[in-house]
Residue, then its C-alpha position, 0 to 999 in steps of 0.5 A: x500500500x503506497x500513496x502520492x500526496x500533493x498540496x497546493x495553496x491558493x488564496x490561503x486555501x490548501x487543496x489536498x489531493x491523495x492517490x492511494x494504491x492497493x497492490x494487495x490481492x484483497x480489498x483493504x480499509x484505510x483511514x485518511x487523517x488531516x494534519x493541517x490546522x483548519x477545517x476539512x472541506x470534503x467533496x459534497x453531493x446534493x449538499x452533503x459530504x460524500x460517503x466516508x468523509x467526516x470532520x477529521x478526514x476519510x475512511x473507506x475501502x481501496x479495492x484490490x490492485x486498484x487506486x483511489x483518488x481523494x481530494x479535499x480543501x482546508x482553510x487555515x485558521x489564521x493568516x500566519x498559519x496560511x503563510x507558514x503552511x504555504x512554505x511548509x506544504x511546498x517543501x513537505x506535502x506528505x506531512x499534510x496527511x496521515x494514512x493508516x491501513x486498518x486491515x482487510x475489508x470485510x464484506x459485512x462492513x460495506x452495508x448500505x447506508x441508512x442515514x438521512x445523508x445517505x438518502x440525500x446523496x442517493x436521491x438528490x434534492x427533493x422535488x415532485x415527480x414530473x408527471x405530477x406537475x401540470x404543463x402550463x399549456x394544459x392548465x385551465x383558465x386561471x381565476x385571475x383571467x375569469x375576474x378580468x372584465x376585458x378579454x385577454x389573448x389567453x381567453x380567446x379560445x374561451x370566447x370562441x367556445x362561448x359563441x357556440x354555447x347559449x348564454x344562461x337566461x337572465x334572472x328576470x327570465x328565470x323568475x318569469x319561467x318559475x311564476x305560474x301564468x294563469x292568463x296564458x296557456x303553454x304552447x307546444x314549443x315549450x314541450x318541444x324544447x323540453x322533450x327534444x322534439x323537432x323544430x318543425x313540430x314546434x313551429x307548427x304549434x307555436x301559439x295556442x288559441x287566444x293566447x300570447x306566445x310563451x318564451x321557451x324556458x330552455x332552448x335546445x342549445x342551453x340543454x346541450x350546454x348543460x350536458x357539456x358541463x355535466x359530462x366534464x364534471x363526471x370526467x373530473x370526479x375522482x380523476x387523477x392529476x394527469x387525467x384531470x389536466x387532459x380532460x380540461x384541455x379537451x373540454x369546451x368549458x373551463x373549470x369556472x363552468x362547474x360552479x353552476x352545477x348546483x343551479x343546473x341541477x335545480x333548473x333541470x329538475x324544474x324543467x323535467x317536472x314542467x315537461x312531464x306535466x305538459x306531456x300529461x296534459x297533451x295526452x289528456x287533450x283529444x280534440x276533434x281536429x277534423x270537425x274543427x277544420x270543417x268549422x274553420 
């Protein structure tokens, strides 16, 4: 077992490099002790000293017929020590380090480390997995964009989606649909919009005899908007981060559309009840159309 030691002083800091060669056919454990006056600054990985280093030096295994290169820095405690060390190290670099052979290395001694420092050296700095961080292009519109009254470039796609979706009825029209109208009769257009019948049938029976036309409670386009929001809510219910990001990127509506789910549920229930009542009335009414046509 022999070694080569080199010491270089730069700006008051001693840089020590050691090459330890094991010419034996077996692994050997060695102990390197720093003899310089100052703190040992060992090499680090992820902010912690490399395995085997402590405040006094290094202890580790040199494999059989192999060479291990080690290096560290020492900052002398005073300016006088720095000047004396610079002269002494150049003349006798071997006096900076003591190397002791501790004997043959036992395989049981090379157990895997289980300290926090070993975990940091192995895993590196803590950060979330890349799959758990959504890509900025897949993110839904932020609340900051939804609070801004003026349109921005990031909400251009939302504006185009809004052109395809029928705006929700105003509170006045919603109140009007909730109040009973004793002086007006519901038209077939109401039933057509509620149960999804064709537009031709709604136009043929747009008005009842002797009554003013009623505004349809919910156009078919609004029912489609309800369906889009409910589909999005079902996809996001219990979805993972990746699945939620994919669903939001593919959906026509943004996250803010889900805030109206409670009101959507109540409106759809009222609409279903009204449609059922109108369907029952339509089933009970059976006028003699031929006789009425002859009278006309």
